[in-house]
C-alpha positions in Angstrom: -5.7 34.8 -60.5 -3.6 35.5 -57.4 -4.3 39.2 -57.5 -8.0 38.5 -57.9 -8.1 36.1 -55.0 -6.4 38.3 -52.6 -9.1 41.0 -52.4 -11.7 38.2 -51.9 -9.7 36.8 -49.0 -9.4 40.3 -47.5 -13.1 40.9 -47.9 -14.0 37.6 -46.2 -11.6 38.4 -43.4 -13.3 41.7 -42.9 -16.8 40.1 -42.9 -15.7 37.6 -40.3 -14.1 40.3 -38.2 -17.2 42.5 -38.4 -19.5 39.6 -37.6 -17.3 38.5 -34.7 -17.5 42.0 -33.2 -21.2 42.1 -33.5 -21.6 38.5 -32.1 -19.5 39.3 -29.1 -21.3 42.5 -28.4 -24.8 41.1 -28.9 -26.9 39.5 -26.1 -28.1 37.0 -28.7 -28.7 36.2 -32.3 -32.0 35.3 -34.1 -31.7 33.3 -37.3 -34.2 34.1 -40.1 -34.9 32.8 -43.6 -35.4 35.8 -45.8 -36.1 34.1 -49.1 -38.7 35.9 -51.2 -38.2 39.3 -49.5 -37.4 42.3 -51.7 -34.6 44.7 -50.9 -37.1 47.4 -49.7 -38.7 44.9 -47.4 -35.3 44.0 -45.9 -34.4 47.7 -45.5 -37.8 48.3 -43.7 -37.2 45.4 -41.4 -33.6 46.6 -40.6 -35.0 50.0 -39.7 -37.7 48.6 -37.4 -35.2 46.3 -35.7 -32.6 49.0 -35.2 -35.2 51.1 -33.4 -35.6 48.3 -30.8 -31.9 47.7 -30.3 -30.9 45.2 -33.0 -29.3 44.9 -36.4 -30.1 42.6 -39.4 -27.3 41.4 -41.6 -27.1 38.9 -44.4 -23.9 36.9 -44.0 -22.6 33.7 -45.5 -23.3 30.8 -43.1 -19.7 29.6 -43.2 -18.4 33.0 -42.4 -20.8 33.4 -39.5 -19.7 30.1 -38.0 -16.1 31.3 -38.2 -17.1 34.5 -36.4 -19.0 32.5 -33.7 -15.8 30.6 -33.0 -16.2 27.8 -30.4 -19.9 28.7 -29.9 -20.6 27.4 -33.4 -20.5 23.9 -31.9 -23.6 24.7 -29.9 -25.5 26.0 -33.0 -27.3 23.3 -35.0 -26.8 23.1 -38.8 -30.4 23.9 -39.6 -30.0 27.4 -38.0 -27.3 28.3 -40.6 -28.6 26.4 -43.6 -30.0 28.2 -46.7 -30.3 32.0 -47.2 -30.0 33.3 -43.6 -30.3 36.8 -42.3 -28.8 37.2 -38.8 -30.5 39.5 -36.3 -28.0 40.6 -33.7 -29.9 41.6 -30.6 -28.0 44.1 -28.3 -30.9 45.0 -26.0 -34.7 44.5 -25.6 -34.6 40.9 -26.7 -38.4 40.5 -26.4 -39.0 43.7 -28.4 -36.6 42.6 -31.2 -38.2 39.1 -31.4 -41.6 40.8 -31.6 -40.5 42.9 -34.5 -39.3 39.8 -36.4 -42.5 37.8 -35.8 -44.8 40.7 -36.6 -43.0 41.3 -39.8 -43.1 37.5 -40.6 -46.9 37.5 -40.1 -47.4 40.6 -42.2 -45.1 39.6 -45.1 -45.9 35.8 -45.1 -42.3 35.3 -46.3 -39.9 35.8 -43.4 -39.4 32.7 -41.3 -37.8 32.8 -37.8 -35.8 29.6 -37.5 -34.6 30.0 -33.9 -32.0 31.8 -32.0 -29.1 31.7 -29.6 -29.5 33.7 -26.3 -27.1 33.6 -23.4 -25.1 30.9 -25.2 -28.1 28.6 -25.4 -30.0 27.6 -28.6 -33.7 28.1 -28.7 -36.2 26.9 -31.3 -38.5 29.1 -33.4 -41.4 28.5 -31.0 -39.3 29.4 -28.0 -38.3 32.7 -29.7 -41.9 33.4 -30.4 -42.8 32.9 -26.8 -40.0 35.4 -26.0 -41.7 37.9 -28.4 -44.9 37.7 -26.3 -43.2 38.8 -23.1 -43.7 42.4 -21.9 -40.7 44.8 -22.3 -37.8 44.6 -19.9 -38.9 47.7 -17.9 -42.3 46.2 -17.3 -40.8 42.9 -16.2 -38.5 44.6 -13.8 -41.3 46.6 -12.4 -43.4 43.4 -11.9 -40.5 41.6 -10.2 -39.9 44.6 -7.9 -43.6 44.8 -7.1 -43.8 41.0 -6.3 -40.8 41.4 -4.0 -41.8 44.7 -2.3 -45.4 43.5 -1.6 -44.3 40.7 0.9 -41.7 43.1 2.3 -44.3 45.8 2.9 -46.5 43.2 4.6 -43.6 42.1 6.8 -42.9 45.7 7.7 -46.5 46.2 8.6 -46.5 43.1 10.9 -43.3 44.3 12.6 -44.8 47.8 13.1 -47.9 46.2 14.5 -45.9 44.1 16.9 -44.1 47.3 18.1 -47.2 49.4 18.1 -49.6 47.1 20.1 -47.5 47.2 23.3 -47.1 50.9 23.0 -50.8 51.3 22.6 -51.5 49.2 25.7 -48.9 51.1 27.7 -50.4 54.3 26.5 -53.9 53.2 27.4 -52.8 52.3 30.9 -51.0 55.6 31.3 -54.2 57.4 30.2 -56.2 55.5 32.7 -53.7 56.3 35.5 -53.7 59.9 34.5 -57.5 60.1 34.5 -57.7 58.2 37.9 -55.1 60.3 39.8 -57.3 63.4 40.4 -60.2 61.3 41.5 -58.1 59.5 44.2 -56.6 62.8 45.3 -60.1 64.3 45.9 -61.3 61.2 47.7 -58.6 61.5 50.3 -59.9 64.7 51.9 -63.4 63.2 52.0 -62.2 60.9 54.7 -61.2 63.9 56.9 -64.7 64.8 58.1 -65.1 61.2 59.3 -61.9 61.5 61.3 -63.0 64.9 62.7 -66.3 63.4 63.6 -64.6 60.6 65.4 -62.4 63.3 67.2 -65.5 65.3 68.1 -67.2 62.3 69.6 -64.8 61.9 72.6 -65.0 65.7 73.1 -68.8 65.5 73.3 -68.6 62.7 75.7 -66.1 64.6 77.8 -68.4 67.6 77.8 -71.3 65.4 78.9 -69.2 64.0 81.7 -68.3 67.5 82.9 -71.9 68.6 82.8 -73.0 65.5 84.7 -70.4 65.9 87.4 -71.0 69.7 87.9 -74.4 69.2 89.8 -72.8 66.6 92.0 -70.1 69.0 93.1 -72.7 71.7 93.7 -74.7 69.3 95.8 -71.7 68.6 97.9 -71.0 72.2 98.6 -74.0 72.8 100.9 -72.8 69.9 103.0 -69.5 71.7 103.6 -71.4 74.8 104.7 -73.6 73.0 107.1 -70.6 71.7 109.1 -69.6 75.1 110.6 -73.2 75.7 111.5 -73.1 72.7 113.6 -69.8 73.7 115.3 -71.0 77.1 116.3 -73.4 76.0 119.1 -70.5 74.0 120.5 -68.5 77.1 121.0 -71.3 78.9 122.6 -71.6 76.1 125.1 -68.1 76.8 126.3 
C-alpha cells in the first residue's frame, strides 16, 4: 500500500507544481464546465485556445486550489465545483474568452462559469462581456486615437496663436514695402513747386529792373542839359 501511495502523492505534487507555474504565469483563469464534451471536442477547443494565447487543462479542483495558494480565498466555491476545465489565459484575454463562448454556443455543452482576471473574480456574464471587446491592438489604437485627437487640436490652436501675429506683422511689412516707392516718388514732385516759388522772386526782380531802367534813362538827359546851360555863362565872361 505504501509503495502504491507514493507514486500517487508524487503525481499530485507534480500536478500542483505544474498548475502553480501556469497560474502564476497567466494573466487570468477562466473556469468552464466541460461535462458532455467528447475527447476530440476538448482537443479541438485546446487547439483554438492555444492559437489565441491560452491553454486548457482538466485539473482536480482541490489541486487547483492548492496551486492558487492564498488567491484561492478570493475564488468562490461554485467556480471550482463539478467537472472543471481551467483555461489559463496568457495573452489576448478578450480573444480567449471569445473562443470559449463561441465554442459553448456551437457545442451547446460547454458552460463558462466565470473567471479570475487581475486577481479579481468575474461572473460568467462579465467574462462574456469581455469576449465582445475588440482585440488588444484595436483597443490600444482607439485609446491612442482618442488621446492624440485633442493633442492635435491643441497643437493647432497653439500654432494658430503663433501664426496670427506673424501674419499680421507680415501684412504690415508688405504694406510698408509697397508704400515706400510711392512715397519716394512723391518727394521729387514737390521740387517743381519749390522751384516755382524760387522763380517767382526772380521774375519780380526782373520786373523791378525793367521798370527802373526807363527812369534812369529819363534822368540821363537832365544831366546833359546842365552843361548846355553853363556854356553861355562862360561865353559871357
